[in-house]
TORRO-984289 format. One record per residue (C-alpha): residue number from 1; residue in three letters; y, x, z. Coordinates in nm, 4 decimals, decimal comma. Layout:
@k = NUM; r = ala; north = Y; east = X; up = Z
...
***
This chain:
@k = 1; r = unk; north = 6,1496; east = 3,8954; up = 0,1940
@k = 2; r = unk; north = 5,8731; east = 4,0766; up = 0,3031
@k = 3; r = unk; north = 5,7904; east = 3,7554; up = 0,4585
@k = 4; r = unk; north = 5,8618; east = 3,4932; up = 0,1969
@k = 5; r = unk; north = 5,5977; east = 3,7042; up = -0,0406
@k = 6; r = unk; north = 5,3302; east = 3,6644; up = 0,2284
@k = 7; r = unk; north = 5,3924; east = 3,3402; up = 0,2942
@k = 8; r = unk; north = 5,3991; east = 3,2415; up = -0,0814
@k = 9; r = unk; north = 5,0751; east = 3,4418; up = -0,1183
@k = 10; r = unk; north = 4,9189; east = 3,2252; up = 0,1775
@k = 11; r = unk; north = 5,0145; east = 2,8757; up = 0,0304
@k = 12; r = unk; north = 4,8608; east = 2,9741; up = -0,3347
@k = 13; r = unk; north = 4,6219; east = 3,0557; up = -0,1258
@k = 14; r = unk; north = 4,5645; east = 2,7338; up = 0,0509
@k = 15; r = unk; north = 4,5825; east = 2,5296; up = -0,2680
@k = 16; r = unk; north = 4,3243; east = 2,7532; up = -0,4120
@k = 17; r = unk; north = 4,1041; east = 2,6740; up = -0,1840
@k = 18; r = unk; north = 4,1793; east = 2,2825; up = -0,1239
@k = 19; r = unk; north = 4,1224; east = 2,2354; up = -0,4993
@k = 20; r = unk; north = 3,7602; east = 2,1456; up = -0,6294
@k = 21; r = unk; north = 3,7762; east = 2,2023; up = -0,9871
@k = 22; r = unk; north = 3,4406; east = 2,2168; up = -1,1647
@k = 23; r = unk; north = 3,6017; east = 2,0946; up = -1,5328
@k = 24; r = unk; north = 3,5340; east = 2,4154; up = -1,7873
@k = 25; r = unk; north = 3,5987; east = 2,3684; up = -2,0993
@k = 26; r = unk; north = 3,5082; east = 2,3466; up = -2,3327
@k = 27; r = unk; north = 3,1394; east = 2,3775; up = -2,2369
@k = 28; r = unk; north = 3,0978; east = 2,0528; up = -2,1014
@k = 29; r = unk; north = 3,2192; east = 1,8707; up = -2,3704
@k = 30; r = unk; north = 2,8482; east = 1,7508; up = -2,4105
@k = 31; r = unk; north = 2,5231; east = 1,6951; up = -2,1717
@k = 32; r = unk; north = 2,4278; east = 2,0849; up = -2,3190
@k = 33; r = unk; north = 2,7144; east = 2,2530; up = -2,1231
@k = 34; r = unk; north = 2,6888; east = 2,0413; up = -1,8101
@k = 35; r = unk; north = 2,8553; east = 2,1466; up = -1,5146
@k = 36; r = unk; north = 2,6154; east = 2,1175; up = -1,1988
@k = 37; r = unk; north = 2,7183; east = 1,8169; up = -0,9905
@k = 38; r = unk; north = 2,5727; east = 1,8166; up = -0,6008
@k = 39; r = unk; north = 2,5115; east = 1,4470; up = -0,4784
@k = 40; r = unk; north = 2,7344; east = 1,3333; up = -0,2176
@k = 41; r = unk; north = 2,9810; east = 1,6437; up = -0,2587
@k = 42; r = unk; north = 3,3382; east = 1,5437; up = -0,5092
@k = 43; r = unk; north = 3,4515; east = 1,7648; up = -0,7798
@k = 44; r = unk; north = 3,7703; east = 1,7270; up = -0,9819
@k = 45; r = unk; north = 3,8585; east = 1,7733; up = -1,3615
@k = 46; r = unk; north = 4,0901; east = 1,6201; up = -1,6607
@k = 47; r = unk; north = 3,9940; east = 1,4541; up = -1,9503
@k = 48; r = unk; north = 4,1878; east = 1,4695; up = -2,2478
@k = 49; r = unk; north = 4,1525; east = 1,2618; up = -2,5658
@k = 50; r = unk; north = 3,9103; east = 1,0758; up = -2,7969
@k = 51; r = unk; north = 3,9625; east = 1,4516; up = -3,0306
@k = 52; r = unk; north = 4,0843; east = 1,6873; up = -2,7384
@k = 53; r = unk; north = 3,8677; east = 1,7192; up = -2,4823
@k = 54; r = unk; north = 3,6846; east = 1,3748; up = -2,5304
@k = 55; r = unk; north = 3,3893; east = 1,4177; up = -2,2642
@k = 56; r = unk; north = 3,3183; east = 1,6149; up = -1,9746
@k = 57; r = unk; north = 2,9872; east = 1,6195; up = -1,8454
@k = 58; r = unk; north = 2,7938; east = 1,6522; up = -1,5255
@k = 59; r = unk; north = 2,3964; east = 1,6893; up = -1,4484
@k = 60; r = unk; north = 2,3000; east = 1,6195; up = -1,0907
@k = 61; r = unk; north = 1,8970; east = 1,6028; up = -0,9175
@k = 62; r = unk; north = 1,8132; east = 1,2924; up = -0,7156
@k = 63; r = unk; north = 1,5642; east = 1,4020; up = -0,4755
@k = 64; r = unk; north = 1,4554; east = 1,0903; up = -0,3375
@k = 65; r = unk; north = 1,4071; east = 0,7178; up = -0,5280
@k = 66; r = unk; north = 1,6945; east = 0,4876; up = -0,4772
@k = 67; r = unk; north = 1,9829; east = 0,3388; up = -0,6427
@k = 68; r = unk; north = 2,2361; east = 0,5662; up = -0,8452
@k = 69; r = unk; north = 2,6223; east = 0,4884; up = -0,8000
@k = 70; r = unk; north = 2,8710; east = 0,7246; up = -0,9988
@k = 71; r = unk; north = 3,2342; east = 0,6749; up = -0,8298
@k = 72; r = unk; north = 3,5857; east = 0,7815; up = -1,0499
@k = 73; r = unk; north = 3,8787; east = 0,7733; up = -0,9017
@k = 74; r = unk; north = 4,1406; east = 0,8105; up = -1,2066
@k = 75; r = unk; north = 4,5119; east = 0,9476; up = -1,1613
@k = 76; r = unk; north = 4,6299; east = 0,9137; up = -1,4659
@k = 77; r = unk; north = 4,7292; east = 0,6606; up = -1,7373
@k = 78; r = unk; north = 4,4778; east = 0,7062; up = -2,0179
@k = 79; r = unk; north = 4,1596; east = 0,4668; up = -2,0135
@k = 80; r = unk; north = 3,8309; east = 0,6740; up = -1,9620
@k = 81; r = unk; north = 3,4382; east = 0,5585; up = -1,9872
@k = 82; r = unk; north = 3,2404; east = 0,6647; up = -1,6725
@k = 83; r = unk; north = 2,8412; east = 0,6936; up = -1,8055
@k = 84; r = unk; north = 2,5059; east = 0,7142; up = -1,6564
@k = 85; r = unk; north = 2,2406; east = 0,9385; up = -1,8685
@k = 86; r = unk; north = 1,8426; east = 0,9631; up = -1,8202
@k = 87; r = unk; north = 1,7248; east = 1,3466; up = -1,7867
@k = 88; r = unk; north = 1,7406; east = 1,3801; up = -2,1599
@k = 89; r = unk; north = 2,1357; east = 1,3333; up = -2,1721
@k = 90; r = unk; north = 2,1716; east = 1,0495; up = -2,4384
@k = 91; r = unk; north = 1,9474; east = 0,7468; up = -2,3517
@k = 92; r = unk; north = 2,2431; east = 0,5726; up = -2,1479
@k = 93; r = unk; north = 2,1504; east = 0,3785; up = -1,8331
@k = 94; r = unk; north = 2,4390; east = 0,2440; up = -1,7076
@k = 95; r = unk; north = 2,8307; east = 0,2472; up = -1,8097
@k = 96; r = unk; north = 3,1410; east = 0,0912; up = -1,6991
@k = 97; r = unk; north = 3,5140; east = 0,1249; up = -1,8876
@k = 98; r = unk; north = 3,8268; east = 0,2083; up = -1,6300
@k = 99; r = unk; north = 4,1060; east = 0,0618; up = -1,8157
@k = 100; r = unk; north = 4,4329; east = 0,1245; up = -1,5469
@k = 101; r = unk; north = 4,4648; east = 0,4504; up = -1,2622
@k = 102; r = unk; north = 4,2206; east = 0,3464; up = -0,9821
@k = 103; r = unk; north = 3,8776; east = 0,3504; up = -0,8468
@k = 104; r = unk; north = 3,5987; east = 0,2578; up = -1,0837
@k = 105; r = unk; north = 3,1992; east = 0,2786; up = -0,9880
@k = 106; r = unk; north = 2,8976; east = 0,2012; up = -1,1803
@k = 107; r = unk; north = 2,5589; east = 0,1956; up = -1,0322
@k = 108; r = unk; north = 2,2539; east = 0,2143; up = -1,1852
@k = 109; r = unk; north = 1,9592; east = 0,0721; up = -0,9518
@k = 110; r = unk; north = 1,5326; east = 0,1428; up = -0,9043
@k = 111; r = unk; north = 1,5775; east = 0,5168; up = -1,0383
@k = 112; r = unk; north = 1,2967; east = 0,7024; up = -0,9452
@k = 113; r = unk; north = 1,4002; east = 1,1165; up = -0,7826
@k = 114; r = unk; north = 1,4341; east = 1,3163; up = -1,0649
@k = 115; r = unk; north = 1,7128; east = 1,4634; up = -1,3091
@k = 116; r = unk; north = 2,0166; east = 1,3109; up = -1,4556
@k = 117; r = unk; north = 2,3674; east = 1,3077; up = -1,5833
@k = 118; r = unk; north = 2,7182; east = 1,1299; up = -1,5152
@k = 119; r = unk; north = 2,9828; east = 1,1795; up = -1,7699
@k = 120; r = unk; north = 3,3405; east = 1,1067; up = -1,8347
@k = 121; r = unk; north = 3,4408; east = 0,9925; up = -2,1796
@k = 122; r = unk; north = 3,7876; east = 0,9478; up = -2,3156
@k = 123; r = unk; north = 3,8580; east = 0,5729; up = -2,4802
@k = 124; r = unk; north = 4,1269; east = 0,6601; up = -2,6847
@k = 125; r = unk; north = 4,3604; east = 0,9386; up = -2,8526
@k = 126; r = unk; north = 4,6063; east = 0,8740; up = -2,5631
@k = 127; r = unk; north = 4,3405; east = 0,8895; up = -2,2653
@k = 128; r = unk; north = 4,5051; east = 1,1721; up = -2,0913
@k = 129; r = unk; north = 4,3997; east = 1,1274; up = -1,6939
@k = 130; r = unk; north = 4,2444; east = 1,3639; up = -1,4165
@k = 131; r = unk; north = 3,9705; east = 1,2117; up = -1,1933
@k = 132; r = unk; north = 3,7642; east = 1,2594; up = -0,9165
@k = 133; r = unk; north = 3,4285; east = 1,2384; up = -0,9615
@k = 134; r = unk; north = 3,1504; east = 1,1885; up = -0,7117
@k = 135; r = unk; north = 2,7505; east = 1,0677; up = -0,7105
@k = 136; r = unk; north = 2,5223; east = 0,9038; up = -0,4182
@k = 137; r = unk; north = 2,1857; east = 0,7705; up = -0,3501
@k = 138; r = unk; north = 2,0730; east = 0,4542; up = -0,1899
@k = 139; r = unk; north = 1,7315; east = 0,5292; up = -0,0832
@k = 140; r = unk; north = 1,4672; east = 0,2871; up = 0,0514
@k = 141; r = unk; north = 1,4277; east = 0,3082; up = 0,4386
@k = 142; r = unk; north = 1,0412; east = 0,3789; up = 0,3784
@k = 143; r = unk; north = 0,9142; east = 0,7591; up = 0,2961
@k = 144; r = unk; north = 0,7624; east = 0,7740; up = -0,0732
@k = 145; r = unk; north = 0,3872; east = 0,7908; up = -0,1069
@k = 146; r = unk; north = 0,2181; east = 1,1018; up = -0,2858
@k = 147; r = unk; north = 0,2114; east = 1,0759; up = -0,6073
@k = 148; r = unk; north = 0,0025; east = 1,0439; up = -0,8732
@k = 149; r = unk; north = -0,2263; east = 0,7857; up = -0,6966
@k = 150; r = unk; north = -0,1647; east = 0,4975; up = -1,0209
@k = 151; r = unk; north = -0,5800; east = 0,4820; up = -1,0316
@k = 152; r = unk; north = -0,9057; east = 0,4521; up = -0,7954
@k = 153; r = unk; north = -1,0014; east = 0,8152; up = -0,8654
@k = 154; r = unk; north = -0,6322; east = 0,9363; up = -0,7640
@k = 155; r = unk; north = -0,6286; east = 0,6905; up = -0,4232
@k = 156; r = unk; north = -0,4757; east = 0,8324; up = -0,1524
@k = 157; r = unk; north = -0,6869; east = 0,8241; up = 0,1988
@k = 158; r = unk; north = -0,6153; east = 0,6416; up = 0,4455
@k = 159; r = unk; north = -0,7068; east = 0,5257; up = 0,7866
@k = 160; r = unk; north = -0,8724; east = 0,2129; up = 0,9170
@k = 161; r = unk; north = -0,6420; east = 0,0063; up = 1,1406
@k = 162; r = unk; north = -0,3227; east = 0,1584; up = 0,9934
@k = 163; r = unk; north = 0,0217; east = 0,1899; up = 0,7612
@k = 164; r = unk; north = 0,1291; east = 0,3638; up = 0,5066
@k = 165; r = unk; north = 0,4824; east = 0,3714; up = 0,3558
@k = 166; r = unk; north = 0,5745; east = 0,4675; up = -0,0852
@k = 167; r = unk; north = 0,7530; east = 0,3038; up = -0,3426
@k = 168; r = unk; north = 0,7221; east = 0,1076; up = -0,6043
@k = 169; r = unk; north = 0,8288; east = 0,0177; up = -0,9253
@k = 170; r = unk; north = 1,0994; east = 0,3057; up = -0,9651
@k = 171; r = unk; north = 1,1909; east = 0,4509; up = -1,3095
@k = 172; r = unk; north = 1,0809; east = 0,7734; up = -1,3621
@k = 173; r = unk; north = 1,2923; east = 1,0010; up = -1,6281
@k = 174; r = unk; north = 1,1653; east = 0,9492; up = -1,9922
@k = 175; r = unk; north = 1,0976; east = 0,5374; up = -1,9212
@k = 176; r = unk; north = 0,8199; east = 0,5289; up = -1,7386
@k = 177; r = unk; north = 0,7443; east = 0,3151; up = -1,3707
@k = 178; r = unk; north = 0,5746; east = 0,3448; up = -1,1215
@k = 179; r = unk; north = 0,3694; east = 0,0584; up = -1,1463
@k = 180; r = unk; north = 0,0428; east = 0,1146; up = -0,9301
@k = 181; r = unk; north = -0,0017; east = 0,2937; up = -0,6035
@k = 182; r = unk; north = -0,3707; east = 0,3092; up = -0,5055
@k = 183; r = unk; north = -0,5323; east = 0,3663; up = -0,1353
@k = 184; r = unk; north = -0,8997; east = 0,3834; up = 0,0116
@k = 185; r = unk; north = -0,9864; east = 0,3619; up = 0,3345
@k = 186; r = unk; north = -1,3308; east = 0,3490; up = 0,5372
@k = 187; r = unk; north = -1,4325; east = -0,0032; up = 0,7721
@k = 188; r = unk; north = -1,6709; east = 0,1533; up = 1,0671
@k = 189; r = unk; north = -1,7535; east = -0,2107; up = 1,1662
@k = 190; r = unk; north = -1,8146; east = -0,5492; up = 1,0043
@k = 191; r = unk; north = -1,5344; east = -0,8158; up = 1,0493
@k = 192; r = unk; north = -1,2581; east = -0,9683; up = 0,8412
@k = 193; r = unk; north = -1,0210; east = -0,7746; up = 0,6875
@k = 194; r = unk; north = -0,6090; east = -0,8021; up = 0,7225
@k = 195; r = unk; north = -0,3976; east = -0,6440; up = 0,4352
@k = 196; r = unk; north = -0,0349; east = -0,6821; up = 0,4545
@k = 197; r = unk; north = 0,3070; east = -0,5132; up = 0,2864
@k = 198; r = unk; north = 0,6709; east = -0,5516; up = 0,4064
@k = 199; r = unk; north = 0,9244; east = -0,4968; up = 0,1541
@k = 200; r = unk; north = 1,2611; east = -0,3028; up = 0,1538
@k = 201; r = unk; north = 1,4006; east = -0,5589; up = -0,1180
@k = 202; r = unk; north = 1,3916; east = -0,9284; up = 0,0535
@k = 203; r = unk; north = 1,4179; east = -1,0602; up = -0,3081
@k = 204; r = unk; north = 1,2241; east = -0,8380; up = -0,4921
@k = 205; r = unk; north = 0,8213; east = -0,9762; up = -0,5858
@k = 206; r = unk; north = 0,5476; east = -0,7501; up = -0,5279
@k = 207; r = unk; north = 0,1789; east = -0,8028; up = -0,5363
@k = 208; r = unk; north = -0,1196; east = -0,6630; up = -0,2731
@k = 209; r = unk; north = -0,4951; east = -0,6301; up = -0,3925
@k = 210; r = unk; north = -0,7964; east = -0,5343; up = -0,2009
@k = 211; r = unk; north = -1,1319; east = -0,3961; up = -0,3687
@k = 212; r = unk; north = -1,4745; east = -0,3302; up = -0,3333
@k = 213; r = unk; north = -1,5882; east = 0,0391; up = -0,3052
@k = 214; r = unk; north = -1,5770; east = 0,0397; up = -0,7038
@k = 215; r = unk; north = -1,2017; east = 0,0223; up = -0,7223
@k = 216; r = unk; north = -1,2563; east = -0,2491; up = -0,9639
@k = 217; r = unk; north = -1,3873; east = -0,5451; up = -0,7813
@k = 218; r = unk; north = -1,1574; east = -0,7726; up = -0,6836
@k = 219; r = unk; north = -1,2352; east = -0,9597; up = -0,3638
@k = 220; r = unk; north = -0,8274; east = -1,0830; up = -0,2652
@k = 221; r = unk; north = -0,4815; east = -1,0895; up = -0,3313
@k = 222; r = unk; north = -0,1466; east = -1,1719; up = -0,2588
@k = 223; r = unk; north = 0,2331; east = -1,2122; up = -0,3873
@k = 224; r = unk; north = 0,5359; east = -1,2456; up = -0,2356
@k = 225; r = unk; north = 0,9191; east = -1,1682; up = -0,2383
@k = 226; r = unk; north = 0,9464; east = -0,9048; up = 0,0679
@k = 227; r = unk; north = 0,6000; east = -0,9117; up = 0,1916
@k = 228; r = unk; north = 0,3019; east = -1,1092; up = 0,2445
@k = 229; r = unk; north = -0,0397; east = -1,0826; up = 0,4210
@k = 230; r = unk; north = -0,4119; east = -1,2161; up = 0,3492
@k = 231; r = unk; north = -0,7719; east = -1,1861; up = 0,5256
@k = 232; r = unk; north = -1,1022; east = -1,1504; up = 0,3204
@k = 233; r = unk; north = -1,3714; east = -1,2259; up = 0,5870
@k = 234; r = unk; north = -1,7192; east = -1,1507; up = 0,6258
@k = 235; r = unk; north = -1,7332; east = -0,7910; up = 0,4840
@k = 236; r = unk; north = -1,9157; east = -0,5021; up = 0,6025
@k = 237; r = unk; north = -1,8577; east = -0,2057; up = 0,7637
@k = 238; r = unk; north = -1,7922; east = 0,0097; up = 0,4022
@k = 239; r = unk; north = -1,5243; east = 0,1541; up = 0,1448
@k = 240; r = unk; north = -1,2255; east = -0,0450; up = 0,0114
@k = 241; r = unk; north = -0,9644; east = -0,0086; up = -0,2010
@k = 242; r = unk; north = -0,5719; east = -0,1393; up = -0,1643
@k = 243; r = unk; north = -0,3753; east = -0,1614; up = -0,4723
@k = 244; r = unk; north = 0,0058; east = -0,1985; up = -0,4568
@k = 245; r = unk; north = 0,1458; east = -0,3355; up = -0,8004
@k = 246; r = unk; north = 0,4873; east = -0,3642; up = -0,8752
@k = 247; r = unk; north = 0,4850; east = -0,6916; up = -1,1012
@k = 248; r = unk; north = 0,7794; east = -0,6009; up = -1,3404
@k = 249; r = unk; north = 1,0217; east = -0,3336; up = -1,4087
@k = 250; r = unk; north = 1,3166; east = -0,4657; up = -1,1975
@k = 251; r = unk; north = 1,0861; east = -0,5636; up = -0,8574
@k = 252; r = unk; north = 1,1047; east = -0,1966; up = -0,7203
@k = 253; r = unk; north = 1,1085; east = -0,1304; up = -0,3535
@k = 254; r = unk; north = 1,0223; east = 0,0664; up = -0,0450
@k = 255; r = unk; north = 0,6905; east = -0,0482; up = 0,1210
@k = 256; r = unk; north = 0,5338; east = -0,0496; up = 0,4351
@k = 257; r = unk; north = 0,1241; east = -0,1236; up = 0,3659
@k = 258; r = unk; north = -0,0564; east = -0,2258; up = 0,6721
@k = 259; r = unk; north = -0,5145; east = -0,2827; up = 0,6658
@k = 260; r = unk; north = -0,6367; east = -0,4526; up = 1,0028
@k = 261; r = unk; north = -1,0180; east = -0,5085; up = 1,0485
@k = 262; r = unk; north = -1,0731; east = -0,8021; up = 1,3115
@k = 263; r = unk; north = -1,3966; east = -0,7599; up = 1,4666
@k = 264; r = unk; north = -1,5092; east = -0,9719; up = 1,8034
@k = 265; r = unk; north = -1,6713; east = -0,6923; up = 1,9909
@k = 266; r = unk; north = -2,0244; east = -0,7881; up = 1,8758
@k = 267; r = unk; north = -2,2418; east = -0,4631; up = 1,8666
@k = 268; r = unk; north = -2,4122; east = -0,4634; up = 1,5191
@k = 269; r = unk; north = -2,8147; east = -0,4542; up = 1,5072
@k = 270; r = unk; north = -2,9463; east = -0,1319; up = 1,3248
@k = 271; r = unk; north = -2,9704; east = -0,1505; up = 1,0009
@k = 272; r = unk; north = -3,2002; east = -0,1681; up = 0,7762
@k = 273; r = unk; north = -3,3805; east = -0,4415; up = 0,9557
@k = 274; r = unk; north = -3,4265; east = -0,6897; up = 0,6713
@k = 275; r = unk; north = -3,8171; east = -0,7677; up = 0,5908
@k = 276; r = unk; north = -4,0868; east = -0,7872; up = 0,7549
@k = 277; r = unk; north = -4,2175; east = -0,4281; up = 0,8290
@k = 278; r = unk; north = -3,8718; east = -0,3296; up = 0,9364
@k = 279; r = unk; north = -3,8132; east = -0,5451; up = 1,2537
@k = 280; r = unk; north = -3,6352; east = -0,4068; up = 1,5227
@k = 281; r = unk; north = -3,8557; east = -0,3977; up = 1,8979
@k = 282; r = unk; north = -3,7187; east = -0,6331; up = 2,1257
@k = 283; r = unk; north = -3,7859; east = -0,6579; up = 2,5145
@k = 284; r = unk; north = -3,9599; east = -0,9536; up = 2,6397
@k = 285; r = unk; north = -3,7432; east = -1,1744; up = 2,8392
@k = 286; r = unk; north = -3,4277; east = -0,9435; up = 2,7257
@k = 287; r = unk; north = -3,1543; east = -0,9962; up = 2,4384
@k = 288; r = unk; north = -3,0078; east = -0,7916; up = 2,1256
@k = 289; r = unk; north = -2,6726; east = -0,8129; up = 1,9388
@k = 290; r = unk; north = -2,6673; east = -0,8325; up = 1,5516
@k = 291; r = unk; north = -2,5066; east = -0,9190; up = 1,2760
@k = 292; r = unk; north = -2,5676; east = -1,1545; up = 1,0269
@k = 293; r = unk; north = -2,4362; east = -1,2622; up = 0,6447
@k = 294; r = unk; north = -2,1808; east = -1,0234; up = 0,5723
@k = 295; r = unk; north = -2,0827; east = -0,9099; up = 0,2546
@k = 296; r = unk; north = -2,1543; east = -0,4844; up = 0,1817
@k = 297; r = unk; north = -2,0178; east = -0,2741; up = -0,0880
@k = 298; r = unk; north = -2,1823; east = -0,3863; up = -0,4058
@k = 299; r = unk; north = -2,1986; east = -0,7845; up = -0,3521
@k = 300; r = unk; north = -2,5426; east = -0,7310; up = -0,1452
@k = 301; r = unk; north = -2,5270; east = -0,9716; up = 0,1525
@k = 302; r = unk; north = -2,6800; east = -0,9115; up = 0,4833
@k = 303; r = unk; north = -2,9160; east = -1,1941; up = 0,4485
@k = 304; r = unk; north = -3,2220; east = -1,1934; up = 0,7034
@k = 305; r = unk; north = -3,2655; east = -0,9399; up = 1,0932
@k = 306; r = unk; north = -3,6105; east = -0,9202; up = 1,1847
@k = 307; r = unk; north = -3,7233; east = -0,8460; up = 1,5325
@k = 308; r = unk; north = -4,0301; east = -0,8050; up = 1,7043
@k = 309; r = unk; north = -4,1160; east = -0,8615; up = 2,0704
@k = 310; r = unk; north = -4,4821; east = -0,8965; up = 2,2356
@k = 311; r = unk; north = -4,5221; east = -1,1108; up = 2,5338
@k = 312; r = unk; north = -4,7499; east = -0,9896; up = 2,8839
@k = 313; r = unk; north = -4,8377; east = -1,3149; up = 2,9518
@k = 314; r = unk; north = -4,9674; east = -1,6536; up = 2,8264
@k = 315; r = unk; north = -4,6267; east = -1,9639; up = 2,8911
@k = 316; r = unk; north = -4,3660; east = -2,0825; up = 2,7305
@k = 317; r = unk; north = -4,1112; east = -1,8876; up = 2,4676
@k = 318; r = unk; north = -3,7721; east = -2,0188; up = 2,5029
@k = 319; r = unk; north = -3,5738; east = -1,8708; up = 2,2568
@k = 320; r = unk; north = -3,1733; east = -1,9103; up = 2,2357
@k = 321; r = unk; north = -2,9058; east = -1,7980; up = 1,9900
@k = 322; r = unk; north = -2,5292; east = -1,7777; up = 2,0518
@k = 323; r = unk; north = -2,3058; east = -1,7533; up = 1,7689
@k = 324; r = unk; north = -1,9153; east = -1,6048; up = 1,7220
@k = 325; r = unk; north = -1,8561; east = -1,8141; up = 1,4100
@k = 326; r = unk; north = -1,8858; east = -2,1957; up = 1,5741
@k = 327; r = unk; north = -1,8427; east = -2,3275; up = 1,1816
@k = 328; r = unk; north = -2,1124; east = -2,1102; up = 1,0282
@k = 329; r = unk; north = -2,5039; east = -2,2529; up = 0,9573
@k = 330; r = unk; north = -2,8029; east = -2,0553; up = 0,9677
@k = 331; r = unk; north = -3,1721; east = -2,0700; up = 1,0402
@k = 332; r = unk; north = -3,4075; east = -1,8651; up = 1,2799
@k = 333; r = unk; north = -3,7561; east = -1,8314; up = 1,1847
@k = 334; r = unk; north = -4,0277; east = -1,7542; up = 1,4567
@k = 335; r = unk; north = -4,3411; east = -1,5741; up = 1,3202
@k = 336; r = unk; north = -4,6986; east = -1,4636; up = 1,4505
@k = 337; r = unk; north = -4,8123; east = -1,1186; up = 1,3425
@k = 338; r = unk; north = -4,9151; east = -1,1743; up = 1,0349
@k = 339; r = unk; north = -4,6210; east = -1,3736; up = 0,8923
@k = 340; r = unk; north = -4,7691; east = -1,6989; up = 0,9265
@k = 341; r = unk; north = -4,4495; east = -1,9390; up = 1,0348
@k = 342; r = unk; north = -4,4463; east = -2,0778; up = 1,3272
@k = 343; r = unk; north = -4,1201; east = -2,3220; up = 1,3160
@k = 344; r = unk; north = -3,8225; east = -2,2798; up = 1,0961
@k = 345; r = unk; north = -3,4877; east = -2,4892; up = 1,3055
@k = 346; r = unk; north = -3,1537; east = -2,4506; up = 1,1481
@k = 347; r = unk; north = -2,8217; east = -2,4335; up = 1,3930
@k = 348; r = unk; north = -2,4330; east = -2,3646; up = 1,3929
@k = 349; r = unk; north = -2,3779; east = -2,2554; up = 1,7232
@k = 350; r = unk; north = -2,6424; east = -2,2587; up = 1,9958
@k = 351; r = unk; north = -3,0119; east = -2,3318; up = 1,9838
@k = 352; r = unk; north = -3,2445; east = -2,3734; up = 2,2489
@k = 353; r = unk; north = -3,6317; east = -2,3858; up = 2,1837
@k = 354; r = unk; north = -3,9523; east = -2,3866; up = 2,3546
@k = 355; r = unk; north = -4,3041; east = -2,2845; up = 2,1953
@k = 356; r = unk; north = -4,6247; east = -2,3383; up = 2,4066
@k = 357; r = unk; north = -4,8317; east = -2,0325; up = 2,3044
@k = 358; r = unk; north = -5,2035; east = -2,0694; up = 2,2759
@k = 359; r = unk; north = -5,3869; east = -1,8053; up = 2,5138
@k = 360; r = unk; north = -5,6382; east = -1,7880; up = 2,2632
@k = 361; r = unk; north = -5,5155; east = -1,6972; up = 1,9593
@k = 362; r = unk; north = -5,6875; east = -1,5024; up = 1,7009
@k = 363; r = unk; north = -5,3941; east = -1,2540; up = 1,6977
@k = 364; r = unk; north = -5,4267; east = -1,1208; up = 2,0850
@k = 365; r = unk; north = -5,3664; east = -0,7271; up = 2,0861
@k = 366; r = unk; north = -5,5825; east = -0,7403; up = 2,4408
@k = 367; r = unk; north = -5,6290; east = -1,0878; up = 2,6255
@k = 368; r = unk; north = -5,3643; east = -1,3123; up = 2,6378
@k = 369; r = unk; north = -5,0669; east = -1,0663; up = 2,5092
@k = 370; r = unk; north = -4,9175; east = -1,1962; up = 2,1870
@k = 371; r = unk; north = -4,6928; east = -1,0212; up = 1,9851
@k = 372; r = unk; north = -4,4196; east = -1,2418; up = 1,8035
@k = 373; r = unk; north = -4,1536; east = -1,2033; up = 1,5014
@k = 374; r = unk; north = -3,8320; east = -1,3196; up = 1,4910
@k = 375; r = unk; north = -3,5863; east = -1,3441; up = 1,1710
@k = 376; r = unk; north = -3,2845; east = -1,4667; up = 1,1565
@k = 377; r = unk; north = -3,1550; east = -1,5988; up = 0,7744
@k = 378; r = unk; north = -2,8193; east = -1,6930; up = 0,6943
@k = 379; r = unk; north = -2,7905; east = -1,9686; up = 0,4360
@k = 380; r = unk; north = -2,4705; east = -1,9541; up = 0,2331
@k = 381; r = unk; north = -2,2177; east = -1,6888; up = 0,1543
@k = 382; r = unk; north = -1,9558; east = -1,7065; up = 0,4102
@k = 383; r = unk; north = -2,2043; east = -1,7645; up = 0,6455
@k = 384; r = unk; north = -2,1213; east = -1,5004; up = 0,8649
@k = 385; r = unk; north = -2,1469; east = -1,4664; up = 1,2221
@k = 386; r = unk; north = -2,2229; east = -1,2692; up = 1,4970
@k = 387; r = unk; north = -2,5174; east = -1,2969; up = 1,7507
@k = 388; r = unk; north = -2,6678; east = -1,2554; up = 2,0562
@k = 389; r = unk; north = -3,0068; east = -1,3206; up = 2,0965
@k = 390; r = unk; north = -3,2760; east = -1,4032; up = 2,3756
@k = 391; r = unk; north = -3,5839; east = -1,4246; up = 2,4412
***
């Protein structure tokens, strides 16, 4: 007899442990008395009818952006609605009607991390049924960006030649959308700046913009499904902004964004050297490197580079110029010490000219010593290049 009582008690305990019952009546008939539900954990309960026990509400927290799926398994004959609500408990986001025993699900896509409600509601006066309820969230593979970064003033700083991940277009509690993500990066060399993004939602359309250092002057943009890439050529070292844009309320996605500065390895000249008075010293029978025509922050271009060299003997001066941009058009000038222009030569890639310098020139520093100036000038916008001068 004692053994039977022990076995009966053990059986009752086992039933109690395996039964997860979260339906507390009548408190959870409205969202204000909602039971707590953990994402990924099943809860069980029973729904009555539209008069007695008309609804069971549960509240849960989404820790990350994603697609929310609520699943209900009905074991009785009654019909019931399965609904997902926003954080106010009244704004309906998604709904499905279950018309027979079985498993039913409803999914609400593109929702940001936050607080939500799920409710099971009776369909009519004969909707008595038991149920098992669960919530799952499918999140994008990319980690989220740091919010708030919706304006140039709140842009997230990233490194040159780096990648960053984020989410765009997800709907917040209350109805606002994450429309813009801004990033700021600084380049250390002149070059061509490539910007690119890839999206977790290959069928969703997003846009990427490149801005100057004011965060508003547009330099380049690109849009695409699942990703896109564009290169803006001839940008000087400086600060730039990237903007990831959602395009529309249904175009949510996780993304990976990359900036790449493409340079040719030619060392830049020391700025400023854009005037006669700022000319950089250049050794006789030597060479210098530099860049010309690159666009600086604010829209100013590196239009001229001046160099100064001194010859120590009478003779012919041979000047050579080699450009990294074979199709770009520039001009070279050779000046006397007083700024008088000896000659001007326009060229595309390679220049080799010979001058006869008169030793009796009035500009001598000492007998048979002549001071010369060279000026390299761009011709048109986008005619940037990296140069090597030989004298």
